[in-house]
C-alpha positions as CSV (number, residue, x, y, z in Angstrom):
1,M,0.1,0.0,-0.1
2,T,1.1,3.3,-0.7
3,V,0.3,6.3,1.5
4,V,0.0,9.9,0.4
5,T,-0.6,13.1,2.3
6,A,-1.6,16.0,0.3
7,P,-4.3,18.8,-0.2
8,I,-7.4,18.4,-2.0
9,W,-7.5,20.8,-4.9
10,L,-10.5,21.8,-7.3
11,W,-10.4,22.0,-11.0
12,N,-13.2,24.3,-12.0
13,E,-13.1,24.6,-15.9
14,G,-16.1,24.3,-18.0
15,K,-19.2,22.7,-16.9
16,G,-17.7,20.6,-14.3
17,R,-16.1,20.9,-10.6
18,W,-13.8,18.0,-10.1
19,H,-11.9,17.5,-6.8
20,F,-8.5,15.9,-7.0
21,L,-5.5,14.9,-4.8
22,T,-2.0,15.0,-6.6
23,V,0.2,11.9,-5.7
24,P,3.9,13.5,-5.5
25,P,6.4,12.2,-7.8
26,E,8.2,10.2,-5.1
27,E,5.0,8.1,-4.0
28,A,4.1,8.0,-7.8
29,V,7.4,6.1,-8.5
30,E,6.2,3.3,-6.0
31,I,2.9,3.1,-7.8
32,R,4.5,3.0,-11.3
33,L,7.0,0.2,-10.3
34,Q,4.1,-1.9,-8.6
35,A,1.9,-1.4,-11.7
36,A,4.5,-2.4,-14.1
37,A,5.4,-5.5,-12.2
38,A,1.7,-6.5,-11.9
39,G,0.8,-5.3,-15.6
40,A,-1.7,-3.0,-14.2
41,R,-1.6,-0.1,-16.4
42,R,-4.7,0.8,-18.5
43,G,-5.9,3.5,-21.1
44,F,-4.2,6.6,-20.8
45,G,-1.6,5.2,-18.4
46,S,-4.3,5.2,-15.7
47,I,-4.0,2.6,-12.9
48,R,-7.1,1.0,-11.0
49,V,-6.8,1.5,-7.2
50,E,-8.5,1.0,-4.0
51,A,-8.3,4.4,-2.1
52,S,-9.1,4.9,1.6
53,I,-9.7,8.3,3.4
54,N,-10.9,8.8,7.0
55,G,-12.3,5.2,6.9
56,I,-14.0,5.6,3.6
57,T,-12.9,3.0,0.8
58,W,-13.7,3.2,-2.8
59,R,-12.4,2.1,-6.1
60,T,-11.2,4.3,-8.8
61,S,-8.1,5.1,-11.0
62,V,-5.2,7.4,-10.5
63,F,-4.1,9.2,-13.8
64,P,-0.6,10.2,-14.9
65,Q,0.7,13.8,-15.0
66,K,3.4,15.0,-17.2
67,S,5.4,16.0,-14.0
68,G,5.7,12.4,-13.2
69,G,3.0,12.2,-10.4
70,Y,-0.5,11.0,-10.6
71,I,-3.9,12.6,-9.7
72,L,-6.6,10.9,-7.8
73,P,-10.3,12.0,-8.4
74,I,-12.3,12.3,-5.2
75,K,-16.0,12.0,-6.1
76,A,-18.6,14.2,-3.9
77,D,-20.0,11.0,-2.1
78,V,-16.5,10.2,-0.8
79,R,-16.1,13.9,0.3
80,R,-19.2,14.1,1.9
81,R,-18.9,10.6,4.0
82,A,-15.3,11.5,4.8
83,N,-16.0,14.9,5.6
84,I,-13.5,16.5,3.4
85,A,-13.4,19.3,1.1
86,A,-11.1,21.3,-1.4
87,G,-8.1,22.8,0.5
88,D,-8.1,20.0,3.3
89,E,-4.9,18.0,3.6
90,V,-5.6,14.4,3.8
91,T,-3.9,11.1,4.1
92,V,-4.9,8.5,1.6
93,G,-4.0,4.9,1.3
94,L,-3.8,3.5,-2.2
95,E,-3.7,-0.1,-3.1
96,L,-3.3,-1.4,-6.5
97,L,-6.0,-3.6,-8.0
């Protein structure tokens, strides 16, 4: 399991408002190596994960960034149940599926 602590940020362009957490390049290396070993990469270089924040667990994907990190989308239901919002610094556990 990879553990990441980072702030939640809001992408607010066009019609949507999406919340993300950026997985820093250091932790992204660990994810990338695990995914390569397991053959777990999917379209657009995304990697399926099980994520956990504040006792709330859900399945999603992390998506690669040009910087070498990944971004983790955090849907509204998860944010509501975990009592988190944009600007909050959270600790997330990420397990490859």
